[in-house]
C-alpha positions as CSV (number, residue, x, y, z in Angstrom):
1,X,27.0,-18.3,10.3
2,X,23.9,-20.8,10.3
3,X,22.9,-18.1,13.2
4,X,23.6,-15.3,11.3
5,X,21.2,-16.6,7.9
6,X,18.5,-17.2,10.0
7,X,18.7,-13.7,11.1
8,X,18.7,-12.9,7.5
9,X,16.0,-14.9,6.2
10,X,13.2,-13.9,9.4
11,X,14.4,-10.1,8.6
12,X,13.3,-10.6,5.7
13,X,10.3,-12.4,5.7
14,X,9.5,-9.4,8.5
15,X,9.8,-7.0,6.0
16,X,7.9,-8.2,3.4
17,X,5.1,-9.0,6.0
18,X,5.4,-4.9,6.3
19,X,4.7,-4.9,2.8
20,X,1.3,-5.6,2.0
21,X,-0.7,-6.6,-1.2
22,X,-4.0,-6.3,0.2
23,X,-5.7,-4.4,2.7
24,X,-9.0,-5.4,4.9
25,X,-11.6,-2.7,4.9
26,X,-14.8,-3.0,6.6
27,X,-14.7,-7.0,6.4
28,X,-13.6,-6.4,2.7
29,X,-10.4,-7.3,1.3
30,X,-8.9,-4.5,-1.1
31,X,-5.9,-6.1,-3.2
32,X,-3.6,-4.3,-6.0
33,X,-4.5,-3.8,-9.2
34,X,-8.8,-2.6,-8.2
35,X,-9.4,0.8,-9.1
36,X,-9.7,3.7,-7.2
37,X,-13.8,3.9,-7.1
38,X,-13.9,0.1,-5.6
39,X,-11.1,0.7,-3.1
40,X,-13.0,4.0,-2.2
41,X,-16.5,2.3,-1.9
42,X,-15.1,-0.6,0.3
43,X,-12.5,2.0,2.5
44,X,-14.4,4.9,2.6
45,X,-12.4,8.2,2.0
46,X,-8.7,8.4,2.6
47,X,-7.4,10.7,5.8
48,X,-5.5,12.5,3.6
49,X,-5.0,12.3,-0.4
50,X,-2.9,14.1,-3.0
51,X,-3.1,13.7,-6.8
52,X,-0.2,14.6,-9.7
53,X,0.7,13.7,-12.8
54,X,4.2,11.7,-13.1
55,X,6.3,10.4,-15.7
56,X,7.0,6.6,-14.9
57,X,7.8,3.8,-17.3
58,X,8.6,6.2,-20.2
59,X,4.9,7.4,-20.1
60,X,2.8,10.3,-18.6
61,X,0.3,9.4,-16.2
62,X,-1.3,10.1,-13.4
63,X,-0.2,8.7,-9.3
64,X,-2.9,9.3,-6.2
65,X,-1.6,8.9,-3.0
66,X,-4.3,7.9,-0.2
67,X,-3.4,7.3,3.4
68,X,-5.9,5.6,6.2
69,X,-5.1,6.2,9.5
70,X,-6.4,3.2,11.7
71,X,-6.9,3.5,15.5
72,X,-4.8,0.6,17.0
73,X,-3.4,-0.1,13.6
74,X,-0.5,0.4,11.2
75,X,-1.6,3.4,9.0
76,X,-2.2,2.5,5.3
77,X,-0.7,4.5,2.3
78,X,-2.1,3.4,-0.9
79,X,-0.7,4.3,-4.3
80,X,-2.7,4.3,-7.4
81,X,-1.4,4.5,-11.0
82,X,-3.6,5.5,-13.6
83,X,-6.6,4.9,-11.3
84,X,-5.3,1.5,-10.4
85,X,-3.8,0.5,-6.8
86,X,-0.1,-0.5,-7.7
87,X,1.4,-0.5,-4.1
88,X,0.2,-0.8,-0.3
89,X,2.9,0.5,2.2
90,X,3.0,1.3,5.7
91,X,5.0,4.2,6.9
92,X,7.8,3.9,8.7
93,X,8.2,0.4,8.0
94,X,11.9,-0.7,6.3
C-alpha cells in the first residue's frame, strides 16, 4: 500500500512539473500575470496565435492563445485573458 501511495505522489508532482508557472525566454523569466506586451518583448513573436472573445466568470472578455515551438524542448502554449498571462501549458502533457 505504501508503494502505491509513493507512486501517486510521484505522479502528482510530475504532472505539476508539466504545468509550469513560468517560461524562460532569452534569459528572462516570464511569469503568470504579465501583460501580453511584456511577454512579446521577452519571447518575441509566437509560432502561432489566436484571438477571440469569450464569456468567463460571468463576464465578456478576450482570450489570446500563443504557441511557442522550441527545438530541443517542449512546446509551450500561453493563454492570456484580457491581456494578461493566465496559463502556461505543455501540449500533450497529462
